[in-house]
N, C-alpha and C positions, 0 to 999 in steps of 0.2 A: 325343397329346391336345396341342393348342394352347395358348400362353399366355392368348389370350382366354378359351378353355374352360375353363381353370384359374381365372382370375379369377372365372367366374361361378360356380364352386364355392366360391369363398370368400366369397359374400355375407354367410354370419354374421359375419365378422369386419369390425369396424368400419375405416374409412379416415378419415385425415384429409382434410379437402375445402379447397380453396380459400377463403380467408377474406378481408374486407375490410382487416384489419390486414397484408394480407401482407407488404407493402414494409416496414413495421415490423417484421414477424419476421425479414425479410432482412437490416435493418440488425443485430438482435442476432445473428444468426447469423453474419454476417460479422465481428463483433466476437470470437465465439467462436474462429472459425478464426485469426483473427489473431494471438490469444493461443497458440494450438498450433504456428503457423509461426514465431513469433518466438521460441520455447523451441527450436525445431529449430535456429537458427543462433547464437542468443546466445552458448552456450556456446563457441562456437569461438575467439572473442577472449579467454576467461578462462583457456583451458589453459595459457599459460605461467604464470598465475599460481596453478593449480591444480598443476602441476608443483613449483613452489617451496615452496608451503605444505604439500602432501601428499607431497612427495618420490617424485612419480609417474615411472615410466618411460614411454617414446614407447608402449609398447603399452599402460599403463594409460590413458595419454591417448586413445587411440585408441578404447579401449573404452568410456571415458566419453563419448564421441561416438556411438558404434556401437550402445550397449546401446539408447539411444533407439530408432533406426531399427530394430533387429532385432525389438523387440515391438511397435512399432508396425505394423510390417506383416504380423507372423506372426498377429496377433490380430485383424485388421481385418473379416476374413472374419465373424468371430464375433460382432464388434459388430452388423454388419449383420443377422444371424438375430437375436440379442436384441432390435434394436430391432423387428423384425419381429413379434415375439412378445410383448414386453412393453411396447411404446410407444415411438417414438424420444425424446419429450419426456423420461420416464423414464431412459433411456440417456444422453441429453445430461445430465439434473442428476446423475446418478450418476458420470458419467465426469468431469464437471468436478472432482466433490468429491474423487475419487482423484488429479485430476491438481493440485489445490491441495495435499492432503496430502503428495503424493510432493514437490511444490516445496519444502514446508517442511522435510521429512526431509532432501531436498538443503542445504539451508540449513545443518542442525546435522551434517552430515556429517564426521568426523573423520578418513576412510581412503579411499583409492582404491577398495576393496572395496564399502563404505558406497555410496559415491558412485554407481558402478556399478550397484548392486542399486537404488537409487531413481531413477535415471535408467532402468532398465528399467520401473520403475513408472510413471513419466512417461509412457512410451511406452504403456503399457498404458492410460493413461486416454485419451491422444491417440487411441488404435484405437477408442475408442468415441465421441469426440467428433466425428471427421470425418464418419463413415458417419451418425451420426445428425443431424448439421447438414445434408448434402447429402440426406437423405431426408426432411427437414422442409421445405427447398426443393421437393425433387420434388412433394409431396403440397400444398404450400401455394400453389402457380401453376398456371393451366391451361397445356396444353401449347404454345400459341402464345407464352406469356411467359417459358415455362424458360428457352430458350437466352439471352436478356437476364439472366435471373435469375442463372443458372450463371456468365453472363459477370462479372457483378458479385460473385459470391462466389469465382470463381476469382481475379480481381484482387487481393481480398483476402488470399486465401493465398498471391499471391506478393508483394504489399507488405509481409508481416512479413518476408519473405527477408531483404532489405537492412536492414528497421529494427530487425533483432536484432542485428547486428553495429554499427549506430549506437548504439542503444542502450546495448548492452553496454559500447563504448569509452568512453561518457560515464560509465558507471556505475564501472567499473573506475578512472575518472581521479580519483574522489570516495570511492569504497568498497572493500571488499574483494569477494574473488571471490563470495562466497556471495550477494551483491546479484544477481547476474543471475538467480537463483533466487527469490531474495526478491519481486521486481519481479512475479513473477506471480500472487502472494496478492492484493493489490488487485485486479487485472484478474479472477481468477476469481470474487472476491464479487461485482463489478459484474455481470458474464456472468450469474451465477446468480441475482441479483436480477433482473435484465432478463428473463430467459427464463420466471422463475416469474411477471412481470406480464404479458408480451406474449404467450406461445404457448400456445394454447387447442387442445389435441387430445382427443380421445375416448380412454378406455383401452379396450385390447383385451379383446374378451371372454374370460372366464376359461379356456374350453374351448381356446382357440387356446395357451395356456402349453405347448406341448412344446418340448423341447431335444434336439439329436442328440448325445448326450455323447461317444460315440465318434467321430463327425465334428468335433467341437470339437477333441478330444485330436488326432486325426489331422493336421487341418489346421494347428493350431499349432505340433506338432512337426515337422510336415513343411516349412513355411515356415521356421520358425526355424533348422531345419538346414541347407537350403538358402542361406538368406541368410548363415548362419555360414560357410559353405565361401566363398560368394563375397566375404565380408567378410576373410576370412584369406587367401585364395588368394594376392592380391597381396602379402602380407606373410611369409607361411611357404613361398611357390613352391607354384603349381598342381598339381605332382606329390608334394606332402608327402603322408603317407600318412593323417596326420589331417584334411587338407582332403578328400583323394578320400574316405576313408571316411564321413564326416560328410557330404558331396555325395550319395554314392549313397543314404545312408540317407534324405535329405531326398527324394530322388527315389522311391525307393519308399514311401515313407510317403504321398507326394502321390499316386503312383498307387493306393495302397490306399484312400486319401481318396475318390478319384474312381469307384473300382469301389463303395465303399460307399453313395455318395450316390446310386447307382441304386436301391438297396433299401431305405434309410431312409426310415421314415414321415414326418419331419419334417427332410429334409436342409438342411445349413449352406447349401448352394448349390442352387439349382433349376437342375439341369442343362439344362432347356430353354431357359434364358437363353444357353448357348452356341451354340444353335441359330439365334439371332437375329443376321444378319449385321450390321443397323446397330448392335448392341449389342456385337459383336466386333470390327468394325472401329473405332468410334468411341471404344472404351476402349483399342484399340492405339494409335491415332493420339494421344490423351491420354497414354499411359504414353509414347510415343517422345520427345513434348513435355517431359515432365518428364526423361525421360533426358538430353536434350540440355541443358534447363534447368539442373538441379543439377548436372550435370557441367562446365558452363561458369563456372558461379559458383563451384564447388570450385577449380578450375583457376586461375582468373582472382584469387581471393582470394590464393592463394600467389604470383601474378606481383606483384601490386599491392605487397604487403607485403615479400616476399622478395626481388624484383628492383628495384622503381622506389622501393621505401623509403616506401609510404604509411604511415601510423599505423593501426592498427584502426579507429578511428572516421571516419578519411578513407578507406579502404578500402569501409566500409559506405556511407558518402556519393557513393560512387564510381559505386554499383550504383543509386543512386535514379533514374537516366533509365530503366533497365531497367523498374523497377516503374511508373514514370509512364506510360511508352508502352504497358506490358501493360494497365494500367488503361484509357487511352483508346482502344487497339485492342478492348478487352473489349465495350467501349460501340459502337465502330464496327462491330463484328463483325456485330450483330444487323440493322441496316438493309442491309449489305453482303450479307447472306445472303439478303434478300428480293429483291435484284435477280439475285444469281448462284446462289444455291444453297449449300447447306451444305458439300459436298463440295469446291467450288471454292475457299469461302473457307479452309477448313481446309489444303488443297492449298497455296495461297498461303502462307498462315502457316507450313507446314513449309519452304518455298522461302525464306523471309525469314529463318528462324531458321538454315538451312544458308548464305546469304549472311553472316550476322554473323558465323558461326565461321570463314569464308573470310577476311574483314577482318583478323580476329585473326593471320591467317598472315602479315601485314606486320609485327606488331610486333617489337620488338627491346630493348635492354636500356637505351634512352634514349628510348622512346616518349612523346609527349605523350599529353596526356589526349582529346586529337582524335579520334583514330583508335579509343581505347577507348571514347570515349561513342558513336561511331558504329557500331561492332559490339556494343554494348548494346542500342542504340536499335532496330537492325534485329532483335536476338534478343527485346527484349522485345513488338515490334510484331508480329513473327511468331506468338510465343506467345499473345499476347492474342487474336488472331484464330481460333487453333488450339483452346485447351484449353477454351473454353466452348463452342462449336460443337459441338465432340467429344462435350463430356459429353453436352449436349443432344440430340445425334445418339443417341448412346450408349443413353439411358434414354429414348428418345421412344416405343419398342415394349413398354416394361416395363409393366405394369399396377402402380396404387399398391398392390395387396396385396404386392408385390414390391420395392415402391421401398426397402426397407433393403437387401436382398440384393444388388439391383442396384448401388445407392449403394456399397456395401460392396465388390464384385467390381470395381467401376471404381477406387474408391479404393485397393485393393488392388494393382490394376496398375501405377497411377501410382505408388505408393510404391516399390513393387518397380523400376519403372522408374528412379525416382530412385536407387534404391541402388544399381541397377547402372551409371548414369550415373557415380556417383562411384568404383565399383568398376572399370569397365570403363576410361574414360578417365583415371582416377587411376592404375590399375596401369600402362596404357600411358605416362602422363605418367613415372611413377618411374623404370619401366626403361629409357625411352629417354634420361631424365638420367642415370641410374648409367652408361649405356653411353658414351654421349657424354662424360661427365667422365672416365671411365676411359680413353678411347681418348686424351684430349688432356692429361690429367696424370701422365704417365708418371715423371717426375723429381722429385716430392717424395717427403718421407720416406714410409718403410711403413707402411701402415695409413691415414695421412692422407685417400687418396682415397677409400679404402672406407668410412670413416666421413662425409666429406663427401657422399658419395652416398646417404646414408639420407633427407634432405630438406634443403630450404633453411636450415632452422634448424641441421641437423647442420654444414652447410656453413660458418655463420657462426661456430660454435663451434670448427670445424676451424681456420677461418683465425685465429680470434683466438689461437691457440695457437703460431702460425708468427710468425716475425720480419717486421717492417712490409712491406716490398716482396714478400717470398714470399707473405705472408697475403692482401695487395691482390690479388697474379696469380691467386691460388686463387679468390678470392671472382669475379675478371673471368670465369676459365675457367669455374666453376660456372655463372654467371649466362648466359653464352652457351649453355652446355648445356641450361638448364632452357628457354630461349627456344626452342632448336631440339626440344624434347619438347613445349612448347607448341605449335609448328607442325605436329606430328605427329599430337598427339590432336586439333587443331581441324579438321584435314584429314578423319579418319576421322569424327567428328561430323558435318561437313557432307556428307560422303558418304551417310552413313546418314539425314540428314534427306532430301536430294532423294530418295533410292530410297521413303523412306515416303511422301513427297508422291505420287508417282507410282502407288505400291500403294494408296494411300488414293482418290486419284481413280478409279481403274480398279475398285476394288472396292463402293465405296458405292453406293446408288442415288441416282437422278436427281432424284426427287422433292425439293419445297421444304419443309421444317417451316415456315419462318419464315411462309409464305403459308398456312399450316393444312393443305397437302398432306401425306398419307402417303407413308413413305420403302418402304414395303414392298408 
């Protein structure tokens, strides 16, 4: 049975329809996703303060950051089905409430264990917010306006990424580390009130309230286990028995999940979606954009602060060109697609992302901001052209009754792509850095080089424990080693971006969605 035939069978289910207030609705939804994305990055600048206040180890700090990503991605698919079942606005309001409560709990946390738990709860709230907001964009706009709306929505998700470090740096200059979570509370209150006033959607029919409990459990546990292995692999070693065991468990659970979805009466994921070429290729294109985009931000933040000596707030400000050009390119992508077609615009965007990473291979230990700005500009421009068009393309053949599930699957792909970007490029960066430092630093006291190879922060600590000239020499060698690792990570990312551009151009249909033409 095809997706259009399935849509006819769902006529008893009320579906939100485009309304005259759709641009106001989009404004509210952009505010919503900005809150979520700010929280994804604002915590990074507060980690040193948390380490001092909570006596947190390096592993503790890593999990304070990663607990959010893990639950966010693990529960994203469930959020999509809940929205289709109970209503996207209801899911949005409930998820915002969870997000606000979790933020308050983070503020009053007194131990790293508590903070990790409440950060995981924050991720749970975000897992409902993002698919609900994207589904509401889908059902609020007609098909020919969706790429433009998706571009604006995507631009706001990216704007929140550099805004997090900037805002976090300012807060830490004036307040304690809990302020990076406290700032969420007024934002949540404003978005709750705005959503209640402006978003009008009919409630789903009572008969449609079914939930695949087994599918929910298999999906959450499988995705969570697989992401745990991805996150812990670079830290423990990819051959560590725990990493291997949990990774295999995740694969088995996800295989069981997809097998069960074929039999479930109300599946979490309608597998017909995976047979729609535009949905699969568009989702993969967006996921790869987030892979490179998130990975480059992760690497650059360390380079700017650890090698070039930027303060946290200045490192955040350095990312602003990326956000601004992403926003501009997101708006430019729609008229470009009218002339060139979505697949061409997406491919050009991926090539530009690769070019931005190639530029960074020219960075060194004393690089001026001009080179960094050019790299960020190309990356932002490319991602802006790619993401909105990729989302619009992926959802172009998805019926409104499956808007929540389609949005959730796409969001899950992007979040997992982002997590993999940090894990893969971060792991490559860390391993090359440690290897180069070990090769160049053989005449230092025993154990110093091993400690310094853990991170740039550990390098600073190790150097501080040595005599002046010896410590400075260790810092110089460490910074050169990190730059070598940066070049390797950027080269790999650039190759992936170019290969993906070629694959997308080859596999996406030639139809022009921006002109109202079908892609299938």
